[in-house]
Steps between C-alpha positions, in 0.01 A plus 500: 500500500644834396418835651664848518705602789260564798605526861149396624502190287836404632399552860189292451698226332752486797212499753322219327817296429791602748734267319473663165836606346610719227737377218723768363603284214137423380358821653206314640367387828477118575359272750590152606313241320308358794149337499364764730632790263335311210172491683523857597550609151233246365771308297461128420701265725858439395538208267724201593867595472657449172819386671308174618432410133854546414609249765264238341567337167269626215360138469355518841414865527148437378446242772600751768254756350225251484545405868480849588188576304321184648589599854346832434179354350465255791508816734793378706660762746790713397719318750411148370559621139828637598604171671375265225686708233814501693490120547413434141767738379770304696400183303503686159846638561649159567315353186676751258369414135311179618126564468326476849185345351697186393606427866368171628440389852843332543693817378301702753585273783860535400456874507347500848781256628756750353345778695525302820836336451696773318326825596413382854141622486277429790148338530299824465707608198455170322121492554473847353693385185280197469181721540633732212603229265161305554313818440685551168434139376145455633357844450691659221573189280192319634682176547358226724596505867826315424706607805312327772783243518751767588549477868471828689754555776328540849479852621673551830234556797643825634336679809397864450746744653347755732560778743381531864260780595776687672716477186217613277441809736866587482521479130192722452632751754835531312329554163516884480362544141121532525426321175732221589354463849147490363606226260652280770195556716270375232718190441486407872170663594297307243732227391539622161748392227733790404338486139147543666646810693633684204176424297261650758290785376347781689149361418590157652511654842148518675556701815128467607481128485868462609580256229754508198419338169794295348446491120645251272729337752686171445285265289308817387284485800345793687443491881428744789722537807427706807664834534690549823348780710836637593597529128201702379603833665856462358360422151299822517790704606708336223239579245486863608865534462564311188166534308547187282283495194410136437737258687540538874871480459611681184831486332712801412331521155156394618357160476571224748794510728773233433518188697877529510472833689279339762745208526796740534317699770447182706862392460631838628260497778620143606858633494418816713330251755790275509294194413722242337239264375510417122154597415323712238214732507270192447585404846261765632215312344616183665524679831140632463373142447713359790398779738138454416530133558655573835228716595251227441364583165319217306717333233216543241479860573875549457475309166240740359700807622820372333317399179630140510314247273566208732481475877825296476694804405381684811562217725882537463477776755415261774853353465646848595261617741635498867136462636473172324843381589451598863211260540736206435649349826831330453513148660812622678290729715290206617773287626 
């Protein structure tokens, strides 16, 4: 967009996009090519990087593009699409000029064994690769379900990492940035995933009914969660100070705040609090569920609040709840 020199226009541009820069060489203003900037300017999303296609032999570039298109048509989430494409791309790079569509079950088994033995990939990574490859052959090429004889490695049964109430209180107290503190309070106070926090919109918060609507969560399911009474006045003060337009937590260029910013805010708060546990911001969601269980909340109720499909997923918290463990008496004590 071209316009004559105008100080007011420059000031407005700087106010709307603080990171805008002037190029003396091109004599033009330019902005970073970010999804939020494109949304603000009503531009179409950035197409897949051309560098990716260069890394794939021309004989398989069509397969990569077809997988991407089919994932979009199936309505898979951005995160799932990113993972499937990355796992499929790894296979295509190794194949070189060999057409991926000509692979048989034995060749694919050899590929998965290579990933385990040579590249040392773990169970979760291999399962992700099998999912991506199965999707391509079954959903793109419409082949029969030919991969059921490929054994899937067992996923390790890991317990959720969590913080005590005292640790959560300390982390929140040492988060000085208002937006970051609100984000972490939402994660812990309502047991939200970080993706659900950054996607919250102003209209999702119902202060009269004291509930918050979570839209399009994992599995594309909506749900309501109770709004903590202590958080409502803080949200009102935050809104008065920041005046977000659409999303509760807005990024520098408008649109949704980035998940990585929330994750970094949690990491810094953990460092300030001197907590050495290796735990990410998702641990606040685990802490919420565990603390509810310790307070006597019904397991089915916690399942609904967390948005779990199966009660089995929620029952994992019984394994880390001190209340449950404290009811077990060691036979040593009865000697």
